[in-house]
C-alpha angles and dihedrals in degrees: 000000000000117000126187138189110222129214114256108243104173120111128262087045118250115210096195124107135191095236130030118211089262091051090052090054090049090050093053093045092050095043107027093175092066131079131211132195132184123221109229114258138173091195104057119105088234112060123230088248092060090059092045091052088058092051095255116145115244119191145156097238122050098168092119091065123099104208122035124200124204139152111218130034115299114230110251094241091053095055113112111219122240095020134117116246137191120194142114104279099175091216105110091088090049094253104191095215092064101043091106090053094056090046089052092051088055096042092050093050092241123166102223133196119184115213087223092059096053100112140149125248090278092054096253116143115252100195137027148122095251097113092059091043086059094048095049093038094055091045091050091048093054088046090051090054089054092049090054102039106019127225093095119077115184128161120232112280089231090066092059124088099223148334093288092059089047090054090047089058092049090054089064097060135075124203131221119231095292126168113216125190121195130189121205135042103202126102092302092048092049091054093048092046090053090059094047090048091047088056089054094244110159117240115223133183121267089247094052091044092059100039107031135066124226137200093207137050112283138175138194127205114214131204121206095269091053092065102026132059134184113261090228092054097245117142110222135155129278092261089066088056092050092048096048113011091163088074089066138075130202122260094181094118092080087063095039089057091058102038136093095184133028121198113192113206099148131118110240116212128199113273096020118131118261112260092226128353133213088258091053091053090056093058115108091231092057101109106172111125101176129034121195101192103189090164089056104194104172116231087354140107095333103060097201092061100091094152141001117264126216139238088246093049105020103169138051136168128252119200105209093199098054094027088224136122115262138167106296089231092060109120092238096044127116105215110235125198107185107153106164098201102046098150088064087073091066100034096159097055094035092053094048092049093047092049092052091054092045092051091049101044110022114027095059089062090068091059105035099051091260088283092172095047095240095138094039092054095047100043108111100179142000137170091015096304138095114249119245094260091056099038088112086078094065094093088049090052091047092051094245093121 
């Protein structure tokens, strides 16, 4: 089995990689019958020389490899026919801008596995960059507050080498008595929570957050049933919400009335109620001044997120009365941080963490006959056809949707 790490070719450049030099060494030590090569790149966070120093082959042409690993979408003209590929294709939700990519994967007889579709038997994702999205997103949100109100001076995360340098910067600041509400407790939420805990912000219950006053910075981390209720008043479990979210309505306003900052780390499913609407944001009791929308669903459940922001220009202002974008320093503006590629700001740590997960959950499937079905579940297409699980994309491929 010949593996290869491909050069990232999408613009803007992404410096992340599936395997660090150390992860490549671990791969070869664990599975001595396999080989791995690295396509030369001047973009990657780990330089070619770092792989060479570990005894990993670096070369210009990786066409003799069987399985190719990337992070972002591969340009159509760079796809090598008749190979197996892993990368984020952004096609499973029928994104129009990547229709040509999925067609090319089929036309070039590529066996394709999307990182996003690598799940266990219960459908839970096994790998991803969400944890580092949470870390950078929370950092950026605190930074955004400082940009608006002063008193907190943090450099851009993208100018820092790694998570340790990010933490060193956080040690230098002190926070006023802010109240921070966060939605979501998955990988993204865990990363964001780690930053709030590192800052020494006290976590309080949802009940205390709403009804008590504090003389120190505090935060609360909400699950879906904390900020949604059934319209008929019944109290059921979270699985009922996931099965029929249309039966619920948001109760987030009771938190919005008490919060200075909102950090959105949730997964938003089709049919679920919006967390807060544009009408909600107009209400005089709506108190949120800064929104860190790590989930970044445009014109979706977080009304102030009217577009994604960028690493270069990470914040913008949203005027809730006009529903338009304004300068974030405008007195009526809600400050919005909605960068949609946050892990790119910590490419070293993000790559190492991703590689660890990939080595644990994916690579063994190539050597144990895929006994747990990891590859079978994640395979989107092979031999020029969509697999049964992803047959719903055929109309999308044909241009009918």
